C-alpha positions in Angstrom: 1.0 -25.1 23.6 1.1 -25.6 19.9 -2.2 -23.6 19.3 -0.5 -20.6 21.2 2.5 -20.8 18.9 0.3 -20.8 15.8 -1.6 -17.7 16.7 1.6 -16.0 17.5 3.0 -17.0 14.2 -0.3 -15.7 12.4 0.0 -12.3 14.2 3.6 -12.2 13.3 2.7 -12.8 9.7 0.0 -10.2 9.7 2.2 -7.6 11.4 4.9 -8.3 8.7 2.3 -7.9 5.9 1.0 -4.8 7.4 4.4 -3.1 7.6 5.9 -4.3 4.5 2.9 -4.8 2.2 1.3 -1.6 3.7 4.4 0.4 3.0 4.7 -1.0 -0.7 1.0 0.0 -1.3 1.3 3.4 0.3 4.5 4.0 -1.8 3.0 2.9 -5.1 -0.4 4.9 -4.6 1.6 7.9 -3.5 3.6 7.9 -6.7 0.6 7.3 -8.9 -1.2 10.1 -7.2 1.6 12.6 -7.5 1.7 11.9 -11.1 -2.1 12.1 -11.9 -3.6 14.8 -9.7 -4.5 17.8 -11.7 -2.7 20.6 -9.9 0.8 22.2 -9.8 3.6 19.6 -9.1 4.5 20.7 -5.6 0.9 20.5 -4.4 0.3 17.2 -6.2 3.2 15.6 -4.4 2.2 17.3 -1.1 -1.5 15.8 -1.3 0.0 12.4 -2.6 2.2 12.0 0.4 -0.7 12.9 2.8 -2.9 10.5 1.1 -0.3 7.7 1.2 -0.6 8.0 5.2 -4.3 7.3 4.8 -3.6 4.3 2.4 -0.9 3.0 4.9 -3.2 3.3 7.8 -6.0 1.5 5.8 -3.5 -1.3 4.7 -2.5 -1.9 8.3 -6.2 -2.2 9.2 -6.8 -4.6 6.4 -4.0 -6.7 7.4 -5.7 -7.5 10.7 -9.2 -7.5 9.4 -8.8 -9.9 6.5 -10.3 -13.5 7.0 -7.2 -15.4 5.8 -3.6 -14.8 5.0 -4.3 -15.6 1.2 -6.9 -12.8 1.1 -4.6 -10.5 3.1 -1.7 -10.8 0.6 -4.1 -10.6 -2.3 -5.7 -7.5 -0.9 -2.3 -5.7 -0.5 -0.3 -7.1 -3.6 -2.9 -6.7 -6.3 -3.4 -2.9 -5.7 0.2 -2.5 -5.2 0.9 -4.1 -8.8 -2.1 -2.1 -10.3 -0.7 1.1 -8.8 2.8 0.3 -10.0 1.6 -0.7 -13.5 -0.4 2.5 -13.8 2.5 4.6 -12.6 4.8 3.2 -15.2 2.2 3.8 -17.9 1.2 7.3 -16.9 4.6 8.6 -15.8 5.4 12.2 -17.0 7.9 12.5 -19.7 10.6 15.0 -20.0 11.3 17.8 -17.5 8.6 19.3 -15.8 
């Protein structure tokens, strides 16, 4: 009975990582893409939001494909932190 509860806990942790970590990664990448895509602002935001759905789907797949929870969180948090840092450095200035 203990082995069953362990696997349920592992699946629950992966599901939580997929939802929370995937959302954070999709949001950070969407913000970064909306600022760096070389097109008018409206089109850049639209394309960035559409690509964020792809990133979110990939993050969910990664959450259940990673071999360990350590790799899972590293694979979600590292790109999220990099996208967030790049967004802060590359953010547009002024009204535009």
